[in-house]
Backbone bond lengths (Angstrom), bond angles and torsions (degrees), N, CA, C in turn:
res aa  C-N    CA-C-N  psi(-1)  N-CA   C-N-CA  omega(-1)  CA-C   N-CA-C  phi
1 M - - - 1.461 - - 1.532 110.63 -
2 V 1.341 115.87 -44.63 1.464 120.46 -178.27 1.523 110.57 -66.10
3 V 1.323 116.19 -45.36 1.466 120.45 179.43 1.521 110.65 -63.02
4 A 1.321 116.82 -42.77 1.465 120.98 -178.04 1.525 111.74 -61.35
5 D 1.331 116.49 -32.85 1.467 120.22 179.26 1.525 112.41 -63.56
6 T 1.319 116.91 -20.86 1.473 120.59 -177.75 1.522 112.31 -96.25
7 M 1.336 117.61 -2.81 1.465 121.20 -173.13 1.524 112.58 -98.71
8 D 1.326 115.62 151.24 1.458 120.90 174.03 1.524 109.34 -72.06
9 R 1.319 116.50 153.56 1.463 121.80 -175.73 1.531 111.95 -56.76
10 E 1.325 116.99 -42.04 1.466 120.30 -176.15 1.534 112.49 -69.36
11 D 1.339 117.06 -15.84 1.461 120.38 -179.55 1.530 112.86 -94.85
12 L 1.316 117.95 -3.10 1.457 121.63 -176.07 1.531 112.94 -77.16
13 M 1.342 116.75 -14.53 1.455 119.84 -177.19 1.526 110.85 -126.26
14 F 1.334 116.29 147.79 1.455 121.53 168.77 1.525 106.88 -133.00
15 T 1.313 116.51 162.00 1.460 120.87 -175.92 1.518 111.00 -114.10
16 Y 1.337 115.60 133.15 1.453 121.17 175.28 1.523 108.10 -126.93
17 K 1.318 116.19 117.62 1.460 122.79 -176.85 1.524 111.99 51.46
18 G 1.325 114.48 42.77 1.456 120.81 173.63 1.510 115.70 84.28
19 I 1.336 118.49 -0.59 1.464 121.52 -178.25 1.526 109.65 -113.89
20 P 1.334 117.82 129.99 1.468 120.81 179.99 1.523 112.97 -78.69
21 Y 1.345 115.91 141.05 1.462 122.16 177.78 1.526 109.13 -137.02
22 P 1.332 117.78 155.57 1.473 120.45 179.11 1.530 111.32 -72.78
23 T 1.317 116.00 127.00 1.461 123.02 -175.42 1.519 112.89 -59.11
24 T 1.335 117.35 -39.85 1.467 119.69 -174.37 1.528 113.55 -81.05
25 L 1.327 117.68 -9.01 1.461 120.89 179.66 1.524 112.65 -107.43
26 C 1.324 116.13 -37.01 1.465 121.17 -175.52 1.530 110.04 -115.45
27 S 1.340 115.20 167.31 1.457 118.03 177.94 1.523 110.34 -148.67
28 Y 1.307 116.22 154.76 1.460 122.82 178.05 1.530 110.07 -59.24
29 E 1.342 116.56 -40.05 1.456 121.16 -176.36 1.535 111.59 -63.39
30 V 1.328 116.20 -40.87 1.461 119.56 179.79 1.525 111.05 -67.34
31 F 1.332 117.10 -42.28 1.463 119.99 178.86 1.526 110.97 -63.85
32 K 1.333 116.00 -36.80 1.459 120.29 178.24 1.528 109.66 -64.78
33 A 1.317 116.22 -41.62 1.465 120.85 179.38 1.524 111.05 -65.11
34 M 1.330 117.10 -33.35 1.463 120.96 -178.47 1.525 112.57 -67.60
35 E 1.330 117.01 -19.92 1.465 119.95 179.55 1.532 111.51 -65.36
36 S 1.326 117.18 -23.46 1.462 120.44 178.57 1.529 111.63 -108.98
37 F 1.345 116.34 11.71 1.466 120.93 178.96 1.523 110.99 -64.96
38 E 1.318 116.47 131.61 1.462 121.40 176.69 1.518 109.11 -121.35
39 A 1.344 116.04 118.37 1.454 120.32 179.97 1.518 110.89 -73.33
40 R 1.324 116.36 147.00 1.458 120.93 172.66 1.525 108.51 -82.71
41 S 1.316 115.94 162.02 1.465 119.52 -177.50 1.525 112.41 -66.02
42 D 1.342 117.65 -22.08 1.460 119.92 -178.50 1.532 112.56 -104.88
43 D 1.324 117.82 11.23 1.471 120.39 177.45 1.524 111.52 -71.88
44 M 1.319 115.58 143.93 1.462 121.95 173.02 1.525 107.36 -113.37
45 I 1.311 116.58 129.06 1.462 120.79 -179.65 1.518 109.48 -119.51
46 L 1.314 115.36 126.01 1.457 122.34 176.95 1.520 106.34 -100.19
47 A 1.328 117.25 108.33 1.467 121.22 -175.83 1.520 109.53 -106.11
48 G 1.319 116.64 121.29 1.460 119.18 -179.62 1.511 111.81 -156.50
49 F 1.320 116.55 138.55 1.457 121.58 172.68 1.533 107.61 -68.32
50 P 1.343 118.64 149.41 1.460 119.71 178.56 1.527 112.36 -50.33
51 K 1.319 115.76 135.62 1.466 124.94 178.22 1.523 113.06 73.37
52 S 1.345 116.76 21.44 1.462 119.58 176.08 1.528 111.38 -96.83
53 G 1.346 116.33 -0.31 1.456 120.12 178.37 1.515 114.29 111.21
54 T 1.324 117.78 24.65 1.467 120.29 -174.78 1.530 112.84 -62.86
55 N 1.325 117.54 -42.10 1.465 119.54 179.30 1.524 111.40 -66.05
56 W 1.319 115.87 -40.85 1.465 120.80 -179.82 1.525 111.37 -64.97
57 F 1.330 116.69 -51.07 1.455 120.17 -177.66 1.534 111.60 -69.71
58 G 1.313 116.13 -32.37 1.460 118.83 175.00 1.519 110.99 -62.83
59 H 1.327 115.65 -39.53 1.465 120.30 178.30 1.530 110.56 -65.44
60 I 1.333 116.86 -43.15 1.467 120.49 178.21 1.525 110.49 -58.00
61 L 1.324 116.04 -46.91 1.460 120.08 -177.35 1.526 111.87 -65.67
62 L 1.332 116.52 -41.31 1.458 119.74 177.96 1.529 111.32 -64.28
63 E 1.333 116.82 -38.34 1.466 120.41 177.19 1.527 110.78 -62.99
64 L 1.332 116.10 -41.45 1.466 120.29 178.48 1.528 111.15 -63.39
65 I 1.335 115.66 -44.20 1.465 120.51 -178.12 1.525 111.12 -65.15
66 T 1.332 117.02 -46.98 1.464 119.42 -177.74 1.521 111.51 -67.09
67 T 1.332 117.12 -36.36 1.470 120.42 177.05 1.520 109.98 -63.27
68 F 1.339 116.02 -42.34 1.467 120.85 178.25 1.526 110.96 -64.69
69 E 1.335 117.28 -42.83 1.462 120.92 -177.85 1.522 111.75 -66.07
70 K 1.335 116.34 -40.31 1.468 119.60 178.01 1.525 110.69 -65.12
71 K 1.327 114.95 -39.30 1.465 120.63 -178.28 1.522 111.52 -66.81
72 T 1.309 116.97 -38.92 1.469 120.97 -174.95 1.521 112.65 -99.69
73 E 1.328 116.24 -1.25 1.466 121.79 -178.50 1.519 112.12 59.40
74 V 1.336 114.66 30.32 1.462 119.93 174.83 1.522 108.25 -75.78
75 K 1.313 117.11 141.33 1.462 121.07 178.27 1.523 109.09 -60.94
76 P 1.353 118.55 127.41 1.464 121.20 -178.81 1.517 112.49 -52.77
77 T 1.328 116.84 132.46 1.463 121.65 -177.79 1.516 112.90 -108.88
78 I 1.328 116.87 -29.63 1.465 119.50 -176.07 1.519 111.78 -124.50
79 Y 1.330 115.45 -45.70 1.462 118.94 -170.08 1.520 111.36 -94.32
80 G 1.336 116.02 39.63 1.445 120.23 178.04 1.513 110.84 -95.11
81 E 1.319 116.11 -152.99 1.461 119.28 -177.27 1.524 111.91 -72.09
82 E 1.339 116.80 -27.99 1.470 119.67 -175.82 1.510 112.88 -71.86
83 F 1.341 117.08 -42.25 1.457 120.19 -174.52 1.526 111.20 -123.13
84 D 1.307 116.72 136.59 1.454 119.47 173.21 1.525 110.81 -117.77
85 E 1.340 116.71 5.51 1.454 121.48 174.25 1.525 108.33 -163.65
86 F 1.335 116.38 168.68 1.453 119.17 177.61 1.524 110.31 -68.73
87 P 1.325 117.70 137.23 1.463 119.65 174.38 1.523 109.79 -69.78
88 Y 1.320 116.73 149.34 1.462 121.75 178.02 1.522 108.77 -95.71
89 L 1.317 116.93 118.40 1.460 120.32 -177.77 1.521 112.26 -56.46
90 E 1.347 116.64 -44.74 1.456 118.83 -173.93 1.517 113.39 -82.10
91 I 1.331 117.10 -0.63 1.462 119.50 179.87 1.517 110.40 -116.60
92 G 1.330 116.40 33.96 1.446 118.65 164.44 1.501 119.21 114.83
93 D 1.344 121.10 -4.69 1.463 120.57 178.99 1.521 108.86 -116.36
94 T 1.314 117.27 105.10 1.463 120.68 -178.50 1.528 111.85 -99.52
95 E 1.346 117.83 15.62 1.458 120.63 178.35 1.533 113.41 -96.58
96 K 1.202 113.05 -26.62 1.465 118.88 -173.45 1.535 110.69 -87.16
97 Y 9.682 135.15 137.78 1.441 65.78 170.19 1.483 100.15 -139.20
98 Q 0.923 107.62 59.59 1.446 108.94 177.92 1.531 107.39 -99.99
99 I 1.353 115.06 138.86 1.469 117.44 -172.60 1.518 111.18 -118.08
100 L 1.319 114.90 119.41 1.456 120.69 172.94 1.520 106.99 -92.44
101 L 1.329 116.18 111.93 1.464 121.48 -173.87 1.525 110.34 -96.58
102 L 1.324 116.40 113.40 1.463 121.49 -176.32 1.519 110.87 -87.10
103 L 1.312 115.90 133.47 1.458 122.16 178.89 1.520 109.49 -126.58
104 R 1.332 115.78 148.20 1.456 120.77 175.26 1.520 108.05 -147.28
105 N 1.319 116.89 146.14 1.459 117.28 -178.45 1.530 109.42 -60.67
106 P 1.326 117.91 138.43 1.473 121.65 -170.18 1.518 114.83 -64.01
107 K 1.317 118.36 -26.52 1.464 119.19 -179.67 1.523 111.52 -71.86
108 D 1.328 117.00 -44.17 1.460 119.57 176.70 1.526 110.96 -68.68
109 L 1.330 116.80 -37.22 1.455 119.63 178.99 1.525 110.67 -62.10
110 A 1.324 116.90 -44.25 1.470 120.54 179.18 1.525 111.04 -63.12
111 T 1.324 116.29 -42.26 1.462 121.08 179.52 1.522 111.01 -61.79
112 S 1.331 116.37 -46.50 1.459 120.99 -179.80 1.525 111.29 -65.85
113 F 1.334 116.08 -39.26 1.466 120.94 179.58 1.525 110.16 -62.99
114 F 1.323 117.22 -42.95 1.462 121.53 179.88 1.530 110.41 -60.20
115 K 1.323 117.26 -47.72 1.464 120.81 -177.96 1.525 111.09 -69.33
116 F 1.334 116.61 -32.83 1.457 121.40 176.88 1.521 110.90 -66.81
117 S 1.332 116.60 -40.42 1.469 121.00 -177.59 1.529 111.84 -65.20
118 K 1.323 116.46 -22.93 1.468 119.95 -179.51 1.528 112.16 -72.51
119 V 1.347 116.42 -21.23 1.464 119.59 -178.45 1.526 112.68 -119.45
120 M 1.333 116.89 -1.97 1.468 121.76 -178.92 1.521 109.05 -101.64
121 A 1.324 116.87 100.09 1.463 121.86 -173.12 1.527 115.30 -54.61
122 P 1.355 119.88 -38.22 1.471 118.72 -178.71 1.527 113.88 -67.93
123 F 1.336 118.47 -12.33 1.461 121.32 178.98 1.523 110.02 -97.34
124 P 1.335 117.84 145.28 1.463 119.58 174.71 1.526 110.12 -60.19
125 T 1.314 116.81 137.95 1.462 120.58 177.47 1.529 109.36 -91.09
126 Y 1.311 115.54 159.21 1.461 121.13 -178.28 1.517 110.17 -126.05
127 E 1.329 114.44 140.68 1.455 119.93 179.73 1.522 111.85 -69.14
128 S 1.334 115.59 -28.85 1.462 118.81 -176.59 1.520 111.27 -150.87
129 W 1.325 115.37 161.66 1.458 121.69 174.79 1.526 110.62 -61.62
130 D 1.318 118.05 -40.20 1.470 121.60 -179.14 1.527 111.07 -59.42
131 E 1.336 116.12 -39.86 1.460 120.80 179.54 1.531 110.02 -66.66
132 F 1.326 116.54 -43.68 1.460 120.50 178.78 1.525 111.11 -63.84
133 F 1.337 116.82 -43.01 1.464 121.10 -177.49 1.529 110.94 -58.03
134 K 1.316 117.02 -40.85 1.465 120.35 179.22 1.522 110.72 -60.79
135 D 1.333 116.83 -45.00 1.466 120.54 179.64 1.524 111.40 -68.46
136 F 1.318 116.85 -38.39 1.465 120.39 179.21 1.529 110.78 -60.83
137 M 1.304 116.81 -42.49 1.464 120.90 -175.50 1.531 112.48 -69.22
138 I 1.328 117.51 -24.71 1.464 119.71 178.60 1.530 111.86 -103.45
139 G 1.325 116.56 2.65 1.464 120.12 177.46 1.507 114.94 78.31
140 N 1.328 116.71 21.78 1.465 120.29 -179.32 1.528 110.80 -93.67
141 I 1.331 116.11 50.26 1.461 123.30 178.14 1.531 107.60 -134.58
142 P 1.337 118.48 164.58 1.464 119.41 177.71 1.530 112.38 -52.53
143 W 1.301 115.73 131.80 1.464 125.24 -177.32 1.531 113.36 75.51
144 G 1.320 117.38 8.20 1.457 121.00 168.31 1.519 116.27 76.23
145 S 1.331 115.68 -148.16 1.464 122.42 -173.28 1.533 111.89 -85.61
146 Y 1.330 116.11 125.12 1.468 120.25 176.64 1.525 110.71 -67.08
147 F 1.329 116.52 -32.25 1.466 120.60 -179.84 1.536 110.51 -68.08
148 T 1.334 116.47 -40.16 1.461 120.25 176.18 1.526 110.27 -67.58
149 Y 1.311 116.03 -40.40 1.458 121.69 177.43 1.530 110.61 -55.53
150 L 1.336 116.57 -48.57 1.462 121.00 179.89 1.529 111.33 -66.45
151 S 1.320 116.16 -39.43 1.471 120.07 179.43 1.517 111.35 -62.51
152 E 1.326 116.93 -42.10 1.463 120.99 180.00 1.531 111.08 -68.42
153 W 1.320 116.53 -42.31 1.463 119.24 -179.97 1.530 111.28 -68.97
154 N 1.317 117.10 -25.86 1.462 119.31 179.88 1.529 111.80 -60.72
155 K 1.326 116.38 -25.92 1.467 120.95 177.82 1.537 111.13 -64.34
156 H 1.319 116.35 -19.85 1.464 120.80 -177.51 1.528 112.32 -115.06
157 A 1.316 116.55 12.38 1.468 120.62 -174.90 1.523 113.06 -61.84
158 D 1.323 117.04 -27.43 1.464 120.75 -179.16 1.525 113.51 -100.12
159 D 1.333 116.43 4.50 1.460 118.99 178.62 1.525 110.38 -63.25
160 E 1.314 115.79 141.25 1.470 121.61 -175.89 1.523 112.64 -58.96
161 H 1.325 116.52 -35.36 1.461 119.96 -174.37 1.531 113.33 -99.41
162 V 1.312 117.04 16.57 1.464 121.59 177.14 1.525 108.97 -118.96
163 M 1.339 117.31 127.64 1.455 120.57 176.17 1.527 110.35 -122.87
164 P 1.333 118.23 106.84 1.463 120.29 175.08 1.530 110.00 -72.82
165 I 1.315 116.49 137.57 1.460 121.54 176.18 1.521 108.16 -144.65
166 T 1.319 117.71 140.24 1.459 119.72 -174.65 1.521 112.83 -101.78
167 F 1.306 114.52 149.31 1.458 123.33 174.71 1.528 109.56 -54.16
168 E 1.341 115.54 -43.73 1.466 120.78 -174.03 1.524 112.89 -68.26
169 E 1.325 117.81 -39.27 1.467 119.17 -177.83 1.525 111.36 -67.94
170 V 1.338 116.68 -33.04 1.464 119.32 178.88 1.522 110.50 -77.53
171 K 1.336 117.85 -30.42 1.465 120.44 173.57 1.526 110.31 -65.69
172 E 1.341 116.33 -40.42 1.460 120.85 -179.87 1.524 112.37 -66.70
173 N 1.338 116.54 -41.60 1.459 120.96 -177.60 1.519 109.50 -142.88
174 P 1.347 116.72 83.26 1.466 120.53 -176.02 1.527 113.70 -57.53
175 L 1.328 117.48 -42.11 1.458 119.66 -177.72 1.530 111.71 -63.89
176 L 1.335 116.27 -42.99 1.461 119.69 178.60 1.525 110.49 -63.46
177 G 1.339 116.64 -39.73 1.465 120.51 177.79 1.513 111.67 -62.00
178 V 1.326 116.68 -44.88 1.467 121.58 178.98 1.531 110.08 -61.94
179 K 1.329 116.90 -40.69 1.472 120.76 178.66 1.531 111.15 -62.27
180 K 1.335 116.90 -41.98 1.464 120.60 179.84 1.523 111.20 -62.09
181 I 1.342 115.35 -44.02 1.469 119.76 -178.95 1.525 110.40 -65.76
182 A 1.333 116.90 -43.48 1.462 121.09 179.53 1.533 111.00 -61.68
183 K 1.327 116.35 -41.72 1.465 120.33 179.92 1.521 111.03 -65.52
184 F 1.332 116.22 -42.81 1.464 120.56 -178.64 1.522 111.23 -61.29
185 F 1.346 116.44 -41.32 1.456 119.95 -178.82 1.530 112.90 -91.37
186 E 1.329 115.70 10.14 1.465 122.19 176.03 1.522 112.01 54.48
187 L 1.344 115.38 51.81 1.456 122.25 176.27 1.530 107.55 -109.14
188 P 1.329 118.06 96.71 1.461 122.13 -172.28 1.528 113.29 -77.38
189 L 1.332 116.41 88.22 1.457 121.31 178.71 1.524 109.41 -108.87
190 N 1.336 115.96 152.35 1.460 118.95 179.59 1.526 110.92 -83.24
191 E 1.321 116.63 174.56 1.463 122.55 -174.92 1.523 112.60 -57.79
192 E 1.323 116.33 -43.64 1.461 120.48 -178.28 1.531 111.02 -65.53
193 E 1.310 116.63 -42.16 1.463 120.42 179.09 1.516 111.27 -64.17
194 L 1.327 116.72 -39.30 1.461 120.79 179.01 1.523 110.99 -66.84
195 K 1.330 116.80 -38.90 1.471 120.65 177.46 1.520 110.74 -62.71
196 E 1.318 116.48 -41.69 1.469 120.29 179.90 1.519 111.38 -64.85
197 V 1.329 116.64 -40.08 1.465 120.23 176.99 1.520 109.90 -62.25
198 A 1.329 117.95 -44.70 1.463 122.13 179.77 1.525 110.69 -60.25
199 E 1.326 117.06 -41.35 1.462 121.06 179.81 1.525 111.48 -66.95
200 R 1.317 116.90 -44.33 1.477 120.51 -179.60 1.523 111.86 -70.11
201 S 1.333 116.32 -19.20 1.467 120.46 -177.42 1.526 113.04 -102.04
202 S 1.318 117.34 8.50 1.464 118.65 177.16 1.518 109.03 -65.00
203 F 1.328 116.65 152.43 1.464 119.66 -178.06 1.523 110.70 -59.41
204 Q 1.331 117.11 -41.16 1.457 120.13 -177.67 1.515 111.27 -65.88
205 A 1.353 116.58 -39.76 1.466 119.72 178.23 1.524 110.48 -63.77
206 M 1.330 116.49 -40.69 1.457 120.07 179.60 1.525 111.30 -68.52
207 K 1.322 116.02 -39.38 1.471 120.60 178.99 1.529 110.51 -64.08
208 N 1.356 115.52 -43.38 1.462 119.89 179.51 1.522 111.92 -63.14
209 N 1.324 116.84 -29.21 1.463 122.39 -176.75 1.523 112.83 -100.20
210 S 1.344 116.59 5.91 1.469 120.65 -170.74 1.529 113.71 -65.51
211 K 1.325 118.42 -31.96 1.461 119.82 179.60 1.522 110.76 -65.65
212 E 1.327 115.69 -36.17 1.463 119.92 179.58 1.524 111.22 -74.04
213 T 1.350 116.87 -38.07 1.464 120.01 -175.54 1.520 113.48 -86.98
214 H 1.343 117.89 -32.18 1.464 120.74 -174.40 1.532 114.04 -129.87
215 G 1.321 117.25 7.43 1.462 119.69 179.25 1.530 111.75 62.73
216 V 1.339 115.87 -145.54 1.464 120.22 -178.48 1.522 111.40 -66.69
217 F 1.347 116.09 -19.47 1.462 120.25 -179.74 1.528 111.32 -71.47
218 G 1.329 117.03 -15.40 1.463 121.11 -179.51 1.511 112.63 -58.51
219 N 1.339 116.48 -38.39 1.467 120.08 179.67 1.517 112.50 -65.05
220 V 1.332 115.92 -26.02 1.459 120.68 179.34 1.526 110.57 -79.30
221 L 1.324 116.10 -41.40 1.462 120.66 -174.75 1.523 113.82 -75.93
222 F 1.322 116.43 -37.29 1.459 119.67 -174.17 1.523 109.84 -111.25
223 R 1.334 114.73 90.31 1.456 119.77 -175.84 1.522 111.27 -95.26
224 K 1.326 117.29 -65.23 1.458 121.42 -173.29 1.526 112.32 -134.10
225 G 1.327 116.20 -44.93 1.455 120.64 176.06 1.519 114.36 63.03
226 G 1.331 116.86 31.86 1.459 119.95 -176.62 1.509 113.79 -107.30
227 V 1.319 114.33 -173.12 1.461 122.61 179.06 1.521 108.53 -122.66
228 S 1.327 116.29 141.31 1.465 124.67 177.14 1.529 114.60 76.27
229 D 1.332 116.97 19.56 1.466 119.76 175.20 1.526 111.00 -66.28
230 W 1.338 117.26 -18.98 1.466 122.19 -179.34 1.527 112.37 -57.85
231 K 1.324 117.17 -26.43 1.465 120.49 -176.87 1.529 112.59 -64.29
232 S 1.331 116.14 -17.27 1.465 119.65 179.88 1.525 112.17 -82.56
233 L 1.348 117.95 -11.49 1.462 120.68 -175.31 1.523 114.61 -122.07
234 F 1.311 118.23 -38.00 1.465 121.34 -172.71 1.527 112.39 -68.91
235 S 1.334 115.33 132.01 1.462 120.62 170.79 1.523 108.25 -84.56
236 E 1.309 117.52 168.29 1.464 119.99 179.21 1.522 110.78 -62.90
237 E 1.329 115.94 -38.14 1.466 120.09 178.34 1.523 111.37 -63.72
238 Q 1.326 116.87 -40.85 1.465 120.92 178.65 1.529 111.15 -68.07
239 N 1.328 116.59 -38.46 1.463 120.18 174.73 1.520 110.89 -56.25
240 Q 1.303 115.68 -48.36 1.458 120.91 -177.54 1.521 111.53 -65.22
241 E 1.328 116.77 -38.07 1.460 120.64 -179.80 1.522 111.22 -64.83
242 M 1.337 116.34 -45.19 1.461 118.39 -179.95 1.529 111.17 -71.47
243 D 1.324 117.11 -37.73 1.469 119.95 176.95 1.525 110.85 -57.59
244 K 1.318 116.01 -40.45 1.461 121.39 -178.23 1.535 110.94 -66.57
245 I 1.321 116.06 -45.76 1.468 120.51 179.86 1.525 110.51 -63.58
246 F 1.321 116.49 -42.94 1.455 119.63 -179.31 1.529 110.89 -64.34
247 E 1.319 115.76 -41.63 1.468 120.17 179.63 1.528 110.68 -62.74
248 E 1.317 116.43 -41.61 1.458 120.88 -177.33 1.530 112.92 -71.48
249 R 1.333 116.88 -38.58 1.460 119.55 -169.47 1.534 114.92 -104.49
250 L 1.341 117.41 -26.41 1.456 117.88 -169.68 1.519 116.30 -132.37
251 A 1.315 117.76 -17.95 1.464 120.19 -172.89 1.521 113.53 -56.43
252 Q 1.321 117.12 -35.07 1.468 121.01 -176.31 1.531 113.16 -93.45
253 T 1.324 117.05 9.59 1.457 120.27 -179.50 1.527 111.13 -98.99
254 K 1.326 115.84 164.05 1.457 120.29 179.43 1.522 111.44 -64.59
255 L 1.328 117.18 -42.68 1.459 119.52 179.67 1.529 111.13 -69.70
256 G 1.319 116.34 -34.40 1.461 120.09 176.25 1.516 110.98 -59.77
257 A 1.334 116.69 -42.70 1.463 121.32 178.42 1.527 110.60 -67.25
258 K 1.324 115.80 -37.88 1.462 120.93 -178.84 1.527 111.40 -62.00
259 I 1.315 117.39 -34.24 1.461 121.64 -178.16 1.532 112.61 -70.25
260 K 1.338 117.54 -22.16 1.479 122.75 -178.65 1.530 110.75 56.65
261 Y 1.305 114.31 55.98 1.462 121.70 -176.05 1.529 112.03 -56.39
262 N 1.318 116.69 -41.31 1.467 119.74 -178.05 1.518 113.18 -67.18
263 V 1.328 116.05 -20.85 1.474 120.40 177.88 1.523 110.91 -84.70
264 W 1.335 115.95 -46.21 1.463 120.18 -170.76 1.536 114.93 -98.78
265 C 1.318 117.65 -14.38 1.477 119.09 -172.63 1.526 114.10 -121.86
266 K 1.294 117.78 17.43 1.458 120.40 177.61 1.527 109.57 -112.71
267 V 1.329 115.69 143.47 1.468 120.50 -178.58 1.530 109.08 -67.34
């Protein structure tokens, strides 16, 4: 963050295989190393585009794991003194296979990304929402195009070890979402334990505890955590543009259906 504050806007991003990434967070060397990365059979991977709920879902999963470990007296493997969150593969840890695939409706994701970029120094800042929207639609933002991301992941939507889950479905029914995640990762917890995890993993609980868990960065990470905030920014023309792209590229896909675009992204 400190280094990024001293850099010119054009130097904040670099491109690897056609996708832009933040210079101060990622590096060519790490991406090169990831090409030979081999997952272990017991690895858990949380895959999510920025602002799709990675911090929230990571917290849910860690709560499930620690509850299971305490219950079974298993020696802590992740949530011990060494780690207080999942390491990010693309931000420097190539040591850390089941994949929980996080999805969020693209309008809310774009809105959250725009507001996040205004306070996240390593990301290019934008003078206006209109300027950001143009870059978002062509994938000229950190981590590239969300539409391409979804299209590529759709190829693996039916893989046995991949479970797509949406931000919106867990917001609607947190307990059911927690149960799905626990079942997928084969963490046998009882009803009461699952309820407690859901309560401790609510957005408000995490926001209230953010200073302890993330320091001053907590205010940046936990802003609103809601659904349909996009309505405060999108113009009718922008609505139509994104509706058209989604219809052309994702509407007929399994992940497109999972997102429930007509429920969450229509005026």
